C-alpha positions as YAML, in Angstrom:
chain: A
units: angstrom
residues:
- id: 1
  name: UNK
  ca: [0.11, 0.14, 0.07]
- id: 2
  name: UNK
  ca: [1.53, 3.32, -1.06]
- id: 3
  name: UNK
  ca: [1.40, 5.84, 2.06]
- id: 4
  name: UNK
  ca: [-1.63, 8.01, 2.18]
- id: 5
  name: UNK
  ca: [-1.24, 11.81, 3.06]
- id: 6
  name: UNK
  ca: [-1.59, 12.41, 6.90]
- id: 7
  name: UNK
  ca: [-3.66, 15.35, 6.11]
- id: 8
  name: UNK
  ca: [-6.97, 14.98, 4.36]
- id: 9
  name: UNK
  ca: [-8.53, 18.24, 3.07]
- id: 10
  name: UNK
  ca: [-12.19, 18.88, 4.16]
- id: 11
  name: UNK
  ca: [-13.13, 19.37, 0.52]
- id: 12
  name: UNK
  ca: [-12.30, 15.50, 0.08]
- id: 13
  name: UNK
  ca: [-14.41, 14.34, 2.88]
- id: 14
  name: UNK
  ca: [-17.70, 13.73, 0.28]
- id: 15
  name: UNK
  ca: [-16.16, 10.22, -0.59]
- id: 16
  name: UNK
  ca: [-16.24, 8.91, 3.26]
- id: 17
  name: UNK
  ca: [-19.67, 7.59, 3.57]
- id: 18
  name: UNK
  ca: [-18.94, 5.47, 0.61]
- id: 19
  name: UNK
  ca: [-16.52, 3.23, 2.35]
- id: 20
  name: UNK
  ca: [-17.71, 1.02, 4.89]
- id: 21
  name: UNK
  ca: [-13.82, 0.48, 6.21]
- id: 22
  name: UNK
  ca: [-14.03, 4.17, 7.22]
- id: 23
  name: UNK
  ca: [-14.06, 5.11, 11.12]
- id: 24
  name: UNK
  ca: [-14.44, 8.92, 11.97]
- id: 25
  name: UNK
  ca: [-13.19, 10.17, 15.26]
- id: 26
  name: UNK
  ca: [-13.95, 13.29, 17.06]
- id: 27
  name: UNK
  ca: [-11.20, 13.90, 19.42]
- id: 28
  name: UNK
  ca: [-12.14, 17.36, 20.80]
- id: 29
  name: UNK
  ca: [-10.59, 17.91, 24.15]
- id: 30
  name: UNK
  ca: [-13.30, 18.71, 27.05]
- id: 31
  name: UNK
  ca: [-15.99, 18.83, 24.17]
- id: 32
  name: UNK
  ca: [-18.30, 16.08, 25.19]
- id: 33
  name: UNK
  ca: [-21.28, 18.60, 25.27]
- id: 34
  name: UNK
  ca: [-20.38, 20.11, 21.91]
- id: 35
  name: UNK
  ca: [-20.17, 16.60, 20.29]
- id: 36
  name: UNK
  ca: [-23.31, 15.62, 21.78]
- id: 37
  name: UNK
  ca: [-25.16, 18.90, 20.46]
- id: 38
  name: UNK
  ca: [-23.21, 18.63, 16.76]
- id: 39
  name: UNK
  ca: [-20.71, 16.23, 15.28]
- id: 40
  name: UNK
  ca: [-19.71, 14.98, 12.06]
- id: 41
  name: UNK
  ca: [-22.28, 12.38, 10.66]
- id: 42
  name: UNK
  ca: [-20.96, 8.97, 11.98]
- id: 43
  name: UNK
  ca: [-18.00, 10.49, 14.09]
- id: 44
  name: UNK
  ca: [-17.29, 8.46, 17.47]
- id: 45
  name: UNK
  ca: [-16.12, 10.63, 20.40]
- id: 46
  name: UNK
  ca: [-12.53, 9.94, 21.80]
- id: 47
  name: UNK
  ca: [-11.95, 11.54, 25.06]
- id: 48
  name: UNK
  ca: [-8.25, 13.01, 25.34]
- id: 49
  name: UNK
  ca: [-8.18, 12.61, 29.14]
- id: 50
  name: UNK
  ca: [-9.55, 8.91, 29.24]
- id: 51
  name: UNK
  ca: [-8.89, 7.31, 26.13]
- id: 52
  name: UNK
  ca: [-5.49, 8.95, 24.79]
- id: 53
  name: UNK
  ca: [-4.03, 9.28, 28.10]
- id: 54
  name: UNK
  ca: [-3.34, 7.28, 31.44]
- id: 55
  name: UNK
  ca: [-3.30, 10.16, 34.09]
- id: 56
  name: UNK
  ca: [-1.57, 9.66, 37.19]
- id: 57
  name: UNK
  ca: [1.13, 11.90, 38.98]
- id: 58
  name: UNK
  ca: [2.07, 14.38, 36.73]
- id: 59
  name: UNK
  ca: [5.75, 14.51, 37.94]
- id: 60
  name: UNK
  ca: [6.04, 10.70, 36.50]
- id: 61
  name: UNK
  ca: [4.94, 11.14, 32.89]
- id: 62
  name: UNK
  ca: [3.27, 14.65, 32.58]
- id: 63
  name: UNK
  ca: [-0.17, 15.56, 32.55]
- id: 64
  name: UNK
  ca: [-0.84, 13.20, 29.33]
- id: 65
  name: UNK
  ca: [1.13, 10.15, 29.62]
- id: 66
  name: UNK
  ca: [0.50, 7.47, 26.96]
- id: 67
  name: UNK
  ca: [-2.22, 4.92, 27.88]
- id: 68
  name: UNK
  ca: [-0.86, 1.24, 28.19]
- id: 69
  name: UNK
  ca: [-0.98, -1.13, 25.34]
- id: 70
  name: UNK
  ca: [-3.89, -3.07, 26.92]
- id: 71
  name: UNK
  ca: [-5.92, 0.26, 27.62]
- id: 72
  name: UNK
  ca: [-5.33, 1.49, 24.11]
- id: 73
  name: UNK
  ca: [-6.38, -1.88, 22.59]
- id: 74
  name: UNK
  ca: [-9.69, -1.58, 24.46]
- id: 75
  name: UNK
  ca: [-10.28, 2.22, 23.50]
- id: 76
  name: UNK
  ca: [-9.80, 0.99, 19.62]
- id: 77
  name: UNK
  ca: [-12.32, -1.89, 20.25]
- id: 78
  name: UNK
  ca: [-14.53, 0.70, 21.92]
- id: 79
  name: UNK
  ca: [-14.24, 3.17, 19.18]
- id: 80
  name: UNK
  ca: [-14.97, 0.03, 16.36]
- id: 81
  name: UNK
  ca: [-11.52, 0.27, 14.77]
- id: 82
  name: UNK
  ca: [-10.12, -2.82, 13.01]
- id: 83
  name: UNK
  ca: [-6.55, -3.06, 11.57]
- id: 84
  name: UNK
  ca: [-8.23, -2.55, 8.15]
- id: 85
  name: UNK
  ca: [-10.12, 0.56, 9.31]
- id: 86
  name: UNK
  ca: [-9.39, 3.79, 7.30]
- id: 87
  name: UNK
  ca: [-9.36, 6.23, 10.14]
- id: 88
  name: UNK
  ca: [-10.33, 9.97, 10.00]
- id: 89
  name: UNK
  ca: [-9.60, 12.30, 13.14]
- id: 90
  name: UNK
  ca: [-10.55, 15.59, 13.70]
- id: 91
  name: UNK
  ca: [-11.25, 17.88, 16.77]
- id: 92
  name: UNK
  ca: [-12.71, 21.51, 16.83]
- id: 93
  name: UNK
  ca: [-9.74, 23.34, 18.03]
- id: 94
  name: UNK
  ca: [-7.46, 25.43, 15.65]
- id: 95
  name: UNK
  ca: [-4.79, 23.44, 14.45]
- id: 96
  name: UNK
  ca: [-6.09, 20.02, 15.55]
- id: 97
  name: UNK
  ca: [-3.78, 19.18, 18.59]
- id: 98
  name: UNK
  ca: [-5.51, 16.33, 20.24]
- id: 99
  name: UNK
  ca: [-6.25, 14.93, 16.50]
- id: 100
  name: UNK
  ca: [-2.57, 14.95, 16.05]
- id: 101
  name: UNK
  ca: [-2.23, 13.06, 19.39]
- id: 102
  name: UNK
  ca: [-4.21, 10.28, 18.08]
- id: 103
  name: UNK
  ca: [-2.78, 10.29, 14.54]
- id: 104
  name: UNK
  ca: [0.38, 9.82, 16.09]
- id: 105
  name: UNK
  ca: [-0.89, 7.16, 18.65]
- id: 106
  name: UNK
  ca: [-2.10, 5.14, 15.53]
- id: 107
  name: UNK
  ca: [0.95, 5.72, 13.42]
- id: 108
  name: UNK
  ca: [2.91, 4.33, 16.57]
- id: 109
  name: UNK
  ca: [1.20, 0.85, 16.79]
- id: 110
  name: UNK
  ca: [1.45, 0.77, 13.16]
- id: 111
  name: UNK
  ca: [-1.71, 1.63, 11.63]
- id: 112
  name: UNK
  ca: [-1.09, 3.64, 8.44]
- id: 113
  name: UNK
  ca: [-4.68, 4.25, 7.21]
- id: 114
  name: UNK
  ca: [-5.00, 7.39, 9.40]
- id: 115
  name: UNK
  ca: [-5.61, 10.90, 8.62]
- id: 116
  name: UNK
  ca: [-6.02, 14.43, 9.88]
- id: 117
  name: UNK
  ca: [-8.98, 16.91, 8.67]
- id: 118
  name: UNK
  ca: [-7.20, 20.11, 7.96]
- id: 119
  name: UNK
  ca: [-8.89, 22.93, 9.71]
- id: 120
  name: UNK
  ca: [-10.88, 20.39, 11.79]
- id: 121
  name: UNK
  ca: [-14.91, 20.22, 12.71]
- id: 122
  name: UNK
  ca: [-15.28, 24.01, 11.59]
- id: 123
  name: UNK
  ca: [-13.65, 23.24, 8.08]
- id: 124
  name: UNK
  ca: [-15.57, 20.27, 7.42]
- id: 125
  name: UNK
  ca: [-18.72, 21.95, 8.34]
- id: 126
  name: UNK
  ca: [-18.04, 24.70, 6.01]
- id: 127
  name: UNK
  ca: [-17.05, 22.25, 3.47]
- id: 128
  name: UNK
  ca: [-20.66, 20.88, 3.49]
- id: 129
  name: UNK
  ca: [-20.15, 17.53, 5.51]
- id: 130
  name: UNK
  ca: [-23.11, 16.65, 7.29]
- id: 131
  name: UNK
  ca: [-23.39, 16.74, 10.93]
- id: 132
  name: UNK
  ca: [-26.07, 15.24, 13.44]
- id: 133
  name: UNK
  ca: [-26.94, 15.51, 16.99]
- id: 134
  name: UNK
  ca: [-27.79, 11.75, 16.99]
- id: 135
  name: UNK
  ca: [-26.02, 8.97, 19.30]
- id: 136
  name: UNK
  ca: [-23.38, 6.93, 17.20]
- id: 137
  name: UNK
  ca: [-23.12, 3.37, 17.46]
- id: 138
  name: UNK
  ca: [-19.78, 2.14, 16.85]
- id: 139
  name: UNK
  ca: [-19.08, -0.90, 14.83]
- id: 140
  name: UNK
  ca: [-18.84, -4.14, 16.65]
- id: 141
  name: UNK
  ca: [-15.47, -5.39, 16.20]
- id: 142
  name: UNK
  ca: [-12.96, -7.94, 17.60]
- id: 143
  name: UNK
  ca: [-10.25, -6.59, 19.96]
- id: 144
  name: UNK
  ca: [-7.55, -4.73, 18.31]
- id: 145
  name: UNK
  ca: [-4.06, -6.37, 19.48]
- id: 146
  name: UNK
  ca: [-2.00, -3.45, 20.43]
- id: 147
  name: UNK
  ca: [1.66, -4.68, 21.19]
- id: 148
  name: UNK
  ca: [3.93, -1.56, 21.53]
- id: 149
  name: UNK
  ca: [4.52, 2.11, 20.48]
- id: 150
  name: UNK
  ca: [7.02, 1.64, 17.72]
- id: 151
  name: UNK
  ca: [7.63, 5.26, 17.03]
- id: 152
  name: UNK
  ca: [10.48, 7.10, 18.44]
- id: 153
  name: UNK
  ca: [10.20, 8.17, 22.13]
- id: 154
  name: UNK
  ca: [12.23, 10.20, 24.48]
- id: 155
  name: UNK
  ca: [12.20, 10.48, 28.04]
- id: 156
  name: UNK
  ca: [13.28, 12.84, 30.70]
- id: 157
  name: UNK
  ca: [16.51, 11.27, 31.37]
- id: 158
  name: UNK
  ca: [17.61, 11.47, 27.64]
- id: 159
  name: UNK
  ca: [16.39, 14.85, 27.48]
- id: 160
  name: UNK
  ca: [18.36, 15.91, 30.35]
- id: 161
  name: UNK
  ca: [21.43, 14.44, 28.93]
- id: 162
  name: UNK
  ca: [21.29, 15.65, 25.35]
- id: 163
  name: UNK
  ca: [19.66, 18.63, 25.69]
- id: 164
  name: UNK
  ca: [22.66, 21.12, 25.39]
- id: 165
  name: UNK
  ca: [24.87, 18.97, 22.74]
- id: 166
  name: UNK
  ca: [25.77, 19.85, 19.50]
- id: 167
  name: UNK
  ca: [24.37, 16.88, 17.45]
- id: 168
  name: UNK
  ca: [20.67, 17.02, 19.02]
- id: 169
  name: UNK
  ca: [18.02, 19.35, 18.77]
- id: 170
  name: UNK
  ca: [15.15, 19.74, 21.22]
- id: 171
  name: UNK
  ca: [12.19, 21.31, 20.00]
- id: 172
  name: UNK
  ca: [9.63, 23.06, 22.43]
- id: 173
  name: UNK
  ca: [6.29, 23.99, 20.32]
- id: 174
  name: UNK
  ca: [4.51, 25.75, 22.99]
- id: 175
  name: UNK
  ca: [3.83, 29.44, 22.41]
- id: 176
  name: UNK
  ca: [6.73, 32.27, 22.82]
- id: 177
  name: UNK
  ca: [5.28, 33.77, 26.04]
- id: 178
  name: UNK
  ca: [5.21, 30.33, 27.92]
- id: 179
  name: UNK
  ca: [8.78, 29.32, 26.16]
- id: 180
  name: UNK
  ca: [10.23, 32.59, 27.62]
- id: 181
  name: UNK
  ca: [8.84, 32.07, 31.29]
- id: 182
  name: UNK
  ca: [6.34, 35.03, 30.72]
- id: 183
  name: UNK
  ca: [3.38, 33.24, 31.13]
- id: 184
  name: UNK
  ca: [2.35, 29.58, 32.49]
- id: 185
  name: UNK
  ca: [-1.61, 29.00, 32.10]
- id: 186
  name: UNK
  ca: [-1.34, 25.34, 33.18]
- id: 187
  name: UNK
  ca: [1.70, 24.08, 34.74]
- id: 188
  name: UNK
  ca: [3.32, 25.00, 38.13]
- id: 189
  name: UNK
  ca: [6.11, 26.98, 36.61]
- id: 190
  name: UNK
  ca: [6.75, 29.09, 33.52]
- id: 191
  name: UNK
  ca: [10.21, 28.33, 31.65]
- id: 192
  name: UNK
  ca: [11.82, 26.18, 29.23]
- id: 193
  name: UNK
  ca: [14.36, 23.00, 29.20]
- id: 194
  name: UNK
  ca: [17.94, 24.27, 28.92]
- id: 195
  name: UNK
  ca: [18.96, 24.00, 25.44]
- id: 196
  name: UNK
  ca: [15.48, 23.67, 23.85]
- id: 197
  name: UNK
  ca: [14.49, 26.00, 20.76]
- id: 198
  name: UNK
  ca: [11.06, 27.34, 20.31]
- id: 199
  name: UNK
  ca: [8.93, 26.68, 17.19]
- id: 200
  name: UNK
  ca: [5.39, 27.11, 18.25]
- id: 201
  name: UNK
  ca: [3.11, 24.56, 16.73]
- id: 202
  name: UNK
  ca: [1.08, 27.63, 15.26]
- id: 203
  name: UNK
  ca: [3.69, 28.48, 12.76]
- id: 204
  name: UNK
  ca: [2.66, 25.03, 10.93]
- id: 205
  name: UNK
  ca: [-0.45, 26.74, 9.89]
- id: 206
  name: UNK
  ca: [-1.60, 29.61, 7.78]
- id: 207
  name: UNK
  ca: [-3.80, 32.48, 8.58]
- id: 208
  name: UNK
  ca: [-7.01, 30.13, 7.93]
- id: 209
  name: UNK
  ca: [-5.82, 27.67, 10.52]
- id: 210
  name: UNK
  ca: [-4.94, 25.16, 7.75]
- id: 211
  name: UNK
  ca: [-1.57, 23.48, 7.42]
- id: 212
  name: UNK
  ca: [1.12, 25.18, 5.38]
- id: 213
  name: UNK
  ca: [1.83, 22.99, 2.09]
- id: 214
  name: UNK
  ca: [4.23, 19.96, 2.41]
- id: 215
  name: UNK
  ca: [6.87, 22.11, 0.40]
- id: 216
  name: UNK
  ca: [6.48, 25.05, 3.09]
- id: 217
  name: UNK
  ca: [6.91, 22.60, 6.07]
- id: 218
  name: UNK
  ca: [9.72, 20.80, 4.44]
- id: 219
  name: UNK
  ca: [11.65, 24.15, 3.78]
- id: 220
  name: UNK
  ca: [10.62, 25.33, 7.19]
- id: 221
  name: UNK
  ca: [11.90, 22.25, 9.43]
- id: 222
  name: UNK
  ca: [14.79, 21.26, 7.16]
- id: 223
  name: UNK
  ca: [16.28, 24.77, 7.76]
- id: 224
  name: UNK
  ca: [16.31, 23.83, 11.37]
- id: 225
  name: UNK
  ca: [17.30, 20.13, 11.75]
- id: 226
  name: UNK
  ca: [19.31, 19.88, 8.88]
- id: 227
  name: UNK
  ca: [21.11, 16.46, 8.68]
- id: 228
  name: UNK
  ca: [20.51, 15.47, 12.37]
- id: 229
  name: UNK
  ca: [19.63, 12.03, 12.72]
- id: 230
  name: UNK
  ca: [15.72, 11.80, 13.46]
- id: 231
  name: UNK
  ca: [16.75, 9.84, 16.41]
- id: 232
  name: UNK
  ca: [18.51, 12.90, 17.85]
- id: 233
  name: UNK
  ca: [15.60, 15.31, 17.22]
- id: 234
  name: UNK
  ca: [13.00, 15.76, 20.49]
- id: 235
  name: UNK
  ca: [10.13, 17.26, 20.31]
- id: 236
  name: UNK
  ca: [7.82, 18.41, 23.46]
- id: 237
  name: UNK
  ca: [5.12, 20.60, 24.68]
- id: 238
  name: UNK
  ca: [3.34, 20.87, 27.54]
- id: 239
  name: UNK
  ca: [2.04, 17.63, 28.23]
- id: 240
  name: UNK
  ca: [2.71, 15.64, 24.79]
- id: 241
  name: UNK
  ca: [-0.26, 16.53, 23.08]
- id: 242
  name: UNK
  ca: [0.52, 19.75, 21.19]
- id: 243
  name: UNK
  ca: [4.07, 18.02, 20.40]
- id: 244
  name: UNK
  ca: [2.37, 15.77, 18.13]
- id: 245
  name: UNK
  ca: [0.89, 18.46, 15.87]
- id: 246
  name: UNK
  ca: [4.46, 19.25, 14.80]
- id: 247
  name: UNK
  ca: [5.20, 15.65, 14.31]
- id: 248
  name: UNK
  ca: [2.25, 15.47, 12.16]
- id: 249
  name: UNK
  ca: [3.66, 18.60, 10.19]
- id: 250
  name: UNK
  ca: [6.84, 17.11, 9.63]
- id: 251
  name: UNK
  ca: [5.22, 13.92, 8.35]
- id: 252
  name: UNK
  ca: [3.14, 15.96, 6.20]
- id: 253
  name: UNK
  ca: [6.11, 17.35, 4.56]
- id: 254
  name: UNK
  ca: [7.86, 14.13, 4.00]
- id: 255
  name: UNK
  ca: [10.38, 14.66, 6.68]
- id: 256
  name: UNK
  ca: [11.01, 11.62, 9.21]
- id: 257
  name: UNK
  ca: [9.10, 11.57, 12.50]
- id: 258
  name: UNK
  ca: [11.30, 12.48, 15.36]
- id: 259
  name: UNK
  ca: [11.21, 11.52, 18.93]
- id: 260
  name: UNK
  ca: [8.27, 12.47, 21.07]
- id: 261
  name: UNK
  ca: [8.79, 13.68, 24.75]
- id: 262
  name: UNK
  ca: [5.41, 12.77, 26.07]
- id: 263
  name: UNK
  ca: [6.38, 14.04, 29.50]
- id: 264
  name: UNK
  ca: [7.21, 17.19, 28.48]
- id: 265
  name: UNK
  ca: [7.39, 20.43, 30.47]
- id: 266
  name: UNK
  ca: [4.52, 19.34, 32.70]
- id: 267
  name: UNK
  ca: [6.92, 16.31, 34.04]
- id: 268
  name: UNK
  ca: [10.26, 18.24, 33.87]
- id: 269
  name: UNK
  ca: [8.93, 21.27, 35.67]
- id: 270
  name: UNK
  ca: [7.86, 18.96, 38.50]
- id: 271
  name: UNK
  ca: [11.29, 16.92, 39.12]
- id: 272
  name: UNK
  ca: [13.55, 19.76, 40.22]
- id: 273
  name: UNK
  ca: [15.52, 19.87, 36.89]
- id: 274
  name: UNK
  ca: [17.33, 22.78, 35.65]
- id: 275
  name: UNK
  ca: [14.87, 25.39, 34.09]
- id: 276
  name: UNK
  ca: [15.39, 28.60, 32.18]
- id: 277
  name: UNK
  ca: [13.07, 31.43, 33.88]
- id: 278
  name: UNK
  ca: [11.96, 34.40, 32.52]
- id: 279
  name: UNK
  ca: [15.03, 36.11, 34.61]
- id: 280
  name: UNK
  ca: [17.11, 33.56, 33.69]
...
C-alpha cells in the first residue's frame, strides 16, 4: 500500500460515507457537550483524558502519559476500529492538537491508514460535510491487539543528557510567552528546558488555520534540523499533546518523524530539573 497523506482536506471528505471501512473519530478535548449537540455524521467521540492518556502523578510522565498497550487496545475496540479501518480524526481546536495526538498513536502502533482533517470540525462543516446530534453506535469489532509504541520516544533522562549537545535538537512547540517564562496558564512554573529551541506549533498553520503546504513545511523544518538524525531530534510541549501537531506537520512535509517526549514541560518542571526562567 502506498503511503497516504496524514492530512485530508475537508473538501475531499464527500467520498467517506461510501466506504464501509471508514471510522471517523471526534477527539475534541473537553467537548463532549458540543459533540452531543453537533458532530460530523458517523463520528465516534474519543476523550483526550480517558482514551488518549493514562493520567496519574504529573511528575511521572506529565499531564497526559500514553495509555498502556492494553488500555489503548480496549479504546480501539470501543471506537469500532479494526486493523483494516481507514481512520479519519478531527477536533474542534484551531490546529487540531488532540487529533494529531491520536494520529500519532495510530501511527505508533503501525496503523498507517489514518488522516487528520485539515482545519478540523469547523472546516469540515464549512465544506458541507453533514452533521448530526444523534447518538452514534460504533461498529462491533474484535479486540485490536496492540503490542508496542513503535515510533521514536524520548524520556526525561535522555532530554537532560542531550539537551545542550551539538548533535541533538530539542524543539519546544509551546507559544513564545510560555517558552520565555512570561506566562504559564497550566503548569506550576513558567520557563523552558535548557538547550531547547522554540518553534510554536501555530507556525505550522496559515492564517485560516490550515496546514502550510508540504513544501513550505519541508523548507521550514529542514532549515532547522539539517542533516541531524531523527533519533537525535526530540519534540515536546506541555504534556505531549501539542507536540504531536509538529510531528504531524513534519510527516506531512515528507520528513522522518522525530522523537516525542511525552512527559514534556509538565513532567520536567515537577522534578527539580534545571530550568530557564524569565529572569534566567
